[in-house]
N, C-alpha and C positions, 0 to 999 in steps of 0.2 A: 356198407362199404364207403358210401358217400360221406357217412357222418366221421368215420375213422380218419378219412382224407382230410376233412377239416380240422380234426382235433389235431392232427399232425401239422397242419399248416399253422394253427394257434401255438403249438408247442415250439416250433421253429422260430415265430416271431418272438416269443416270450426269451428264448435263449439268446437270440440276436441282440435284443433291447437289454437283456442282463449283461451280456458281454460287453456291449457299449459302455454301460454305466460302470462297469468293473473298470475298463480300461480308463476311464475319466477319473475314477476313485484311486487307481493304481498311479496316474498321473500326477496327483495332487499328493499322494503318499512320497512318491519317487522325488517330486521338488522339495519336501520337506526334509527328507534325508540329505538332499545335496545342499540344502540351506543350512543345516546344523553343521556341516563341515567348514561352514565360512565363519562362524560366530568367534570372534576373538575372545570374548569371555564365553567360557564353556557353560557358566552358570545360566547364560539366555538362551540355551538350546530347547528346542521345541519338543515336547513329548509326541513321538511320531505314532503313538496309539491314540492320542486325544488331541491333535492338533487343531480340532474344532472349538475345544473348550476353552484354550488359553485367551491371553488378551492381545495375541499379536495376529492372530488369523480368525477369519470368521468364514463360515460355510452356508451353504444354501440347504435347503431340507434334505437334499441328496448326498451331502457330505463333500461337496465339491467346492473348493476354496474360492470365493468371490472377493476377499479383501484382505490385504496384507499391511499392517500397521505396526512398522519397527521405528520407534523414536528414541533418537540419541542411542542406538545399538550399532557398535563397530564390526564392521565385516571385513575380512580380509580381501574380498573380491566380490563382483557383482554377481549374484547366483543367474548364469545365463539360461540355465534350466527353467526359468520361469516361463519360457516358450511354451512348456507342457501343460501350463493352464491358462494359455491364452485366450481359449474358448469361454471360459467362465470367470477370469479375473476382471473386476469392475473396479477396484480402487487399489492404489500402490503407494503407500507411504514409506520413505526410506531417507529419513532426515537425519543429518549429523552422523552418517554412517561411515564417514572416512573412505567414500569412495573414490577413486582416481582413474585418470585416463579419459578417454572417450566416452561418452553416453553410449553403451552398448546397443548395437542395432536390434537386439531382441526387445527392447523397449519398443521400438516401431512396429513390431508386431502384435503388441497388445490392442487390438483394434477394437475390443469391448470396453476398453477403460473409460471411466467417466471421471475419474479423480486421480491425478498424478503429482506427487509432492516429493520431490528430491532436494529439497532445502539443504543447504548447508554441506554441501559435497565440495569434493576438491578436483572437478573435472577439468581436463584440458581441452582445447580444440573448440569446436563450435556446436551449435544446435542444427542438427541435419534437417534437410528439407522433409525428411521422412516423416517428419512430425504430423505432415497432413494425413497421414494413415489413421491418426487417432481422432477420427470424425465425431466420437461419441463424447468427447472430453467437455466437461462443464467446469472443471477446476484444473489450471495448471500452475504449480509453484515451483520455481527454480531458483529462488532466492539465494543469493550468496553461494552460488555453487562455480565459481571461476571460468564460466563461459566466455567465449570471446569470438571476434569476427561480427558479421551483422545478423540482425534478426532475420530469419529466412522468411522470404514472402509467403511461402506456403503455410506458415502458421496463420496468416490472416484468413485462412479458409476454414478454420475451425470454427464456424459460426454459431456453435451450440455453448463457447465459452461463457461463462458468468464471472468468474475471477481468474485474472491473469496477473501473476506476480514473477517478474523476470529481475526485480532490483538486486544490485548488489554484485553484478557481474560486470564482465569487460566488454560488453559489446560497444561497436563503434558503428560510425555511418549515421543516416538520416532515419527517422520514423517515416514510415510508408503511408502514402494517403489510403492504402488498401485497409489500414486499420478501421475505416469505416465499415468492412464488411462484418466485424464482430459485434453485431448490432444487438446482442444479448447481454453485453457487459454490464455488470454493476460495479465490479470494483477492478480498478487497473493501477498496478504498480510497476513503473519503469523507473524508480529513482536509483541514483548512484550508478548511473551508467556513463556512458561516454558519447551520448547522443548529440549530433550536432544538425545544423540546418534549420528551417524554419519549423514551428509545429504545423502539421498537415491540416488541412481545411477538413478531411475526413475525420479527425478527433472531434471536431464539434459536430459531428452527426451521431455521436453515441449518446443520445437523450436519454438512455435508461441508467447513465453512470449515478452513482451515489458517492463512490470514493475514487479521487484520481491523485496519484502521487507521483509527480515528475521531477521532484527535487533533485539538485546536484547533477545536472547536464549541462550541456556548453550549446544551447539553442541559439539561433540568431533571430533578430526581429522581435516584435510583440505579440501581444494577445489579439485575435481577433474579435471584433463586438459579436461574432457568431457564438462566442462563449455563452451568449444568452439561451442557446438551445440547450444547454446542460441545465435544465430547470430542477432536475431532483438532485443534484450535486449538495452532499452533506459535508464533504471535506475536499478542499482544494488546496494542494502543496505545490507550489511552484518556487521554493526557496532555492538560491544559489543556482539558478538555471540560465543566466545570462539574458534574461527577459528585458527588452528596452521597450522604449515608447511610453505613451500614456496608459492609464488604467482605462478601458474601453466602458462606455456606458452599459454595454450588455453585461457586465459583471455584476453591475448593482442591482440587476433584475433576479439574480440567483437567491431568493429569499428563503430558501431552506437551508442555506450555507451555516454550519456551525462551527467550522475551523477553516480558516483562511491565512495562509502564509505565503506572502510574497517576499521575504526578507532576502536581502544582500542580492539584488538586481541593479538594473539599470533603468529603473522607471522613474519617468519625470513627470511634468505638470502637474496640476493640483489635485487635492483629494476633494471629490464631489460631494455636495452636500446630500446626495443620493444614498452615501454610505448609510445613512440613517434608515435605510428601507431594510437592513439586514440584520433585523432584531433578533434572530435567533443565533448569532455568533456568539461563541462562547471563548474563541480565541482569534484575534485579530494582530497579525505581526506584519507590518510594513516596513521595519527596521532596515537601515544601512541602504536606502533607495536617494534619490534626487527630487523626492516630492517638494514642492514648493507652495508659496501662498499661506493662508490662513487656515488653521484646523477648524473644519466645519463645527457648528454647534450641535449638528444632527448627530455627532459622536455619542453625545448624552443619551441618544433613544436607545442605545445599544445596552439594554436593561439586563441581558444576561451575560454580559462580557465577564470573564474570568482572567483574562490575560489580554492587555493592550500594551503592544511593543511598537513606538514608532520613533525609536532613537535614530540620531543621525541621519536625518533629512536634512531640508532646507526650510522649513517651515517659519513663520514670522506670526506677529500678532498676538492675540489674546489666547489663552489657554481657555477653552470653553467649560461651562458648568458641568461637572461630573459626579454631582451628587446623586443621581438616580441610578449610578452603576453600583447597586449594593452587593453584587456578587464579586467584585472584582477583588482578585487576589495578588496581582503583580501589574504594575504600569511603570513604562520608561517613555519620555517623550524628550528628545533633545534634537537642536538644530546646530548644523555645522556652519552656518552663514550668519543666523540673526539671533538677536536677544528676545528672549520671549516674555511675555507678559502674563505674569501669575499672580492672582490675588492673593492678598494675606489673609485668608479666612478658611479654616477646615471645613466650613458649611459649603464649599464649592467642590469638595472632593469626596470621594466614595468612603463611606464610614467603617469599610472593611479593609482598608489598606493603611500601613505605617510606614516608617522611615526606612525599614529593613527591605522592602519589597516596592518603593515607590520613588521615582526620580524625575525631576524636571530641571533641565538645565540648557543654555545658561538664562537666568532669570534677572530681569531689570532690577530686582528688589529682593533682598533676603529677609524672611520674615522670622522672627524669633519664636514666635507664637506656634508655629505649624507642628502638629503631631501626626497628620495623616500622610506627609509626603516629604521627601528631602528636596530643598530647593538648593540649587548650586549658582554660584555665578563663574565658575570655570569654564573657560573656552573649550571646546573640543577638537583635538588635532584630527587630520584626516585618517580615517581608518583603513585598515586593509583586512582581507580574509583572515590573515596569519593572527593579527592582533584581536580578532573578536572572540568573546568568550561570554558564555552565560555563568552566573555564579550558580553553585550548587543548589542554592534556594530556588532559583529560577527555574533551574532543570527539573527539580521535584515537583514544582508547580505545573509545568507544562506536562509532565507525565502523569499528574493526577488528573488533569484536564483532559488529557488524551484517553485515559481510562474511563472516565466518567462518560465521555463522549462515545466510545466504544461499546459501553453497556446501553447508552441510550439509543444507538443505532440498531443494536441487535434486539431490543425491546419494541422497536418500531415495526 
């Protein structure tokens, strides 16, 4: 009799477990059915009988949906039924899906999410403070999604984040010092926002950062010497960000840097000879600032440079020997206040440049025998952001350099 009772207990447990799995599987199927109603292109619909075997969904060994990957797939609305699979979903990608309105509250119920990518949608309103619920996120990408308002302080509680990309939105206000709580960050993109105020000290405590892009903001003040703490940085982009003051000595200690862009700020003072320590640089862009004094000879030590842009500063004196820059693809050096002294000798220049991608002006002497670089004695009128442009060739060079740099970063 006792054995029969034990068998009954085991049978009941099996039935209950089977029912639980059945509910979860039914939830996944129910979600797929709802999602299929929202595809604008009917050809994109998912086979509800084999939804685990396509390219848009991935399941665990129990057939439960753990990942959704909808790239450039237009939907008529956000599938709010996604809450049905909140207990299993770990990755959600819905890029350029034409989603509008507020970010739906169901997103903030997906507490097991590790990866959330809603790039390129057309949301309205702000990012809710309920983002704090997604405590398992290691990647958050909301690039170019038309979000506005301030960045919610609760976002800085997501201390597992490794990649944070909020660029190309309409956020305003200042960057909180609480960003220091994201101490696992490897990649940070807050470009093309409307952030103001000073760069917080907390940013300099993210000493695991390899990539930081803060270009096209409206910061006030300069860079702190504490930037030296970001010793693992490979990419630093602060172009068009209203940075003022001198380049701090701490920046010259970032010897792993491969890409440095400080273009179109209000940076003044001289360029230190310590720039020669940044020997891994492939791109150095200091154009459209107010740097003065002589160009340090140590620029010639940057043997990995592919792009050197120092146009429209206030440099004076001699152009240093650049013959060691054998990888250089593009160079522009110009002064708005002084005439530069450039020697008439191709041996002083990189052997990889020519007159199509190299310009120095205004020079004290034109040289007829130059083949590596264009010398011009024309003075430079005061520039404005509206008048700045890159030639098509230079844009292509910069894109090539960025692609090469990205491949190198991924391989390291």
